[in-house]
N, C-alpha and C positions, 0 to 999 in steps of 0.2 A: 504494500500500500504506500509506504514512504517513497519507494522508487517511482511508482506511477505518478504520484502527486508532484514530485520534483520534476519529472519529465514534462508534465503539463505546464508547470511554471516556466521551465526553460523554453519549451515550445512556443509559448505565448511571447515571452520576452525577446527571443531571438528569431521569431517568425520562421520556425522550422518544424517539420513533421515529427511527432513523437516517435514514430517508427524508425526514424533515422538516428535516434539517440540510443546509446548503450551505456552500460556502467563504466566503460573505458573511455567515453567521450571526454576529451580534455577541453576545458573552457577556453584556454588561450590558443592552443594549436588547432583544434578542430572547429571551434565556434568563432574564433577570432575576437574573443572578448578582451576588452581592455580593463584597466583597474576600476573604472567607473561602472562598467557592465557587471563586474563581479560584486561590487558593493551593492548595486541595485538588486542583483539576484539574491544576495544574502539577506537584504531587507525584506524581499518578497517571501523568502523561505521562513524568516523569523515570524512574519505575520501569519503565514499559512499554517505553521505548526505551533504558534503561540509559545515561542521559545525566547529566552533572554537574548540581548544583543550579543552578537558574535564578535570576539576581539579581533583586532587587526592581525595579530600574530596567528590566530587560528585561521583566519581568511587566507593568509599567505600559504598555509599548508593544504588548503583545499584546491586541488587541481583538476579532479575528475568528478563525474557524477557519483561514482562509488565513494569517493572521499566525503562528498556532501551527504550522501545517504547514511554512511557510517556515523558521521558527526551528529546528524539529526537523531538517529536512533540512540546514540550515547547520551544525549541530553534530554530525551523524552521518556526514557525508561526509569 
């Protein structure tokens, strides 16, 4: 469920089909995201999962959809 919801958020933000996204999709190299895109994505995920603000240090460590899913799961369990 977390993966699907994150894919939907990414799909909307980057105007890309959810089917083309995988857990290995890299935000920088595969989606061409810049730092502002990543911050916006993080804020959307915070809102969607009602989680506290993600630190800048943590954001730097999140490079793939898998990383983001694992982070969300770790703070929501």
